[in-house]
C-alpha positions in Angstrom: -3.2 126.4 75.6 -6.0 128.4 73.8 -9.5 127.5 74.8 -12.9 128.1 73.2 -16.2 127.8 74.8 -18.3 124.9 73.4 -21.2 127.2 72.7 -19.3 129.9 70.8 -16.5 130.4 68.3 -15.3 133.6 69.9 -11.9 133.8 71.6 -12.0 133.2 75.4 -9.7 134.5 78.1 -6.3 132.9 77.9 -6.2 132.7 74.1 -3.3 135.3 74.1 -4.3 137.1 70.9 -5.3 134.0 68.9 -8.4 134.7 66.8 -10.8 131.8 66.1 -12.4 132.2 62.7 -15.7 130.5 62.3 -16.1 128.0 59.4 -18.5 129.0 56.7 -21.6 126.9 56.6 -21.6 124.7 53.5 -25.0 124.5 51.8 -25.6 120.8 50.8 -27.2 119.9 47.5 -30.5 118.1 47.6 -30.4 114.4 46.9 -32.4 114.9 43.6 -29.8 117.5 42.4 -26.9 115.2 43.4 -28.7 112.4 41.5 -29.4 114.3 38.3 -25.8 115.6 38.1 -24.8 112.0 37.4 -27.1 111.5 34.5 -26.6 111.9 30.7 -29.7 112.0 28.6 -29.3 109.9 25.4 -31.2 110.7 22.1 -33.2 107.5 22.4 -34.7 108.6 25.7 -32.5 106.7 28.1 -30.9 108.5 31.1 -27.5 106.8 31.3 -25.9 106.7 34.7 -22.4 108.4 34.5 -21.1 107.6 38.0 -20.2 104.3 39.5 -21.3 101.3 37.4 -21.1 97.8 39.0 -19.9 94.7 37.1 -23.5 93.7 36.4 -24.0 97.0 34.4 -26.3 98.7 37.0 -25.5 102.1 38.4 -24.7 102.6 42.1 -26.1 105.5 44.2 -26.6 105.5 47.9 -30.1 106.6 48.8 -31.9 105.5 52.0 -32.9 101.9 51.6 -31.1 101.2 48.3 -27.7 101.5 46.6 -29.0 100.9 43.0 -29.3 104.0 40.9 -32.4 102.8 39.0 -34.2 102.1 42.3 -33.1 105.4 43.7 -34.4 107.1 40.5 -37.8 105.5 41.0 -37.9 106.4 44.7 -36.8 110.0 44.1 -38.8 110.9 41.0 -41.9 108.6 41.2 -42.5 107.5 44.7 -42.2 104.4 46.9 -41.6 101.0 45.3 -44.7 98.8 46.0 -44.1 96.0 48.5 -42.8 92.8 46.9 -42.0 94.4 43.6 -38.8 94.8 41.7 -37.9 97.5 39.2 -37.8 96.3 35.6 -36.0 98.2 32.8 -38.5 98.5 29.9 -35.5 99.5 27.7 -33.3 96.6 28.7 -30.5 99.0 29.6 -29.2 98.3 33.1 -27.5 101.8 33.4 -30.7 103.6 32.4 -32.3 105.6 35.3 -35.1 107.3 33.3 -38.3 106.8 35.5 -40.4 106.4 32.3 -38.3 103.3 31.5 -38.7 101.8 34.9 -41.7 99.6 35.8 -42.5 98.0 39.2 -43.3 94.3 38.6 -43.2 91.1 40.6 -39.7 89.5 40.5 -40.9 86.5 38.3 -42.4 88.9 35.7 -39.1 90.8 35.6 -37.2 87.5 34.9 -39.8 86.5 32.3 -39.4 89.8 30.5 -35.6 89.5 30.6 -35.4 85.9 29.4 -38.5 86.0 27.2 -36.7 87.6 24.3 -34.6 84.5 23.7 -34.1 83.5 20.0 -31.3 81.0 20.2 -29.4 79.2 22.9 -25.7 79.5 23.9 -24.9 76.4 21.9 -26.4 78.0 18.8 -29.4 75.6 18.5 -32.1 77.3 16.4 -34.7 79.1 18.5 -38.1 77.8 17.4 -41.0 78.4 19.9 -41.7 74.7 20.0 -38.1 74.0 21.1 -38.2 76.2 24.2 -38.8 75.3 27.8 -39.9 77.9 30.3 -38.6 77.2 33.8 -40.4 77.9 37.1 -38.8 81.3 37.6 -39.5 82.5 34.0 -36.2 81.6 32.3 -36.6 80.3 28.8 -34.1 77.7 27.7 -33.4 75.7 24.6 -35.2 72.3 24.9 -32.1 70.4 23.8 -29.9 72.2 26.4 -32.6 71.7 29.0 -32.7 68.0 28.3 -28.9 67.6 28.6 -28.9 69.7 31.9 -31.7 67.7 33.5 -30.2 64.3 32.5 -26.8 65.4 33.9 -28.4 66.6 37.1 -30.3 63.3 37.6 -27.2 61.3 36.9 -25.2 63.2 39.5 -28.0 62.9 42.1 -28.1 59.1 41.6 -24.3 59.0 42.1 -23.6 57.6 38.7 -20.1 57.9 37.4 -20.9 57.3 33.7 -19.4 59.7 31.2 -21.0 63.1 30.9 -23.7 63.5 28.3 -23.2 65.9 25.5 -25.4 67.6 22.9 -24.0 65.4 20.2 -25.0 62.2 22.0 -28.6 63.5 22.3 -28.7 64.6 18.7 -27.7 61.1 17.5 -30.4 59.3 19.6 
């Protein structure tokens, strides 16, 4: 059986003519180079992530403490993310990793920015500023939908088995 000494790749006695060829050392790319290879710059200024995109629309890139591409972009190209802050996309494009489009903000402010652009609800009620309710975590909801949701929640908590409320029932009253 051929042997090699653990400290060298040269043939040892008993190799019977077998030549051990050392493997070439592969030069690894830096993390920044690996990251930038996966980016496509759009005319509007967004850097769109071209590698793995999760179902929520955010890019995935393993780097130290995070797997999210936008957070890795901030860490690699700007610096550490301040304690207790989340990274907000100023362009509202989850796949964008342009550090100029990323802003560290408290989580509540991030949600407020995201939901603050509301103009009409899912049920197509008109979006007037007086008909909006801002919830504790910054989410803006239609006042009619909020009323239905709250009445339904209270009814369930009380154990009431009355028929479920609807938007139409509230509109009539």
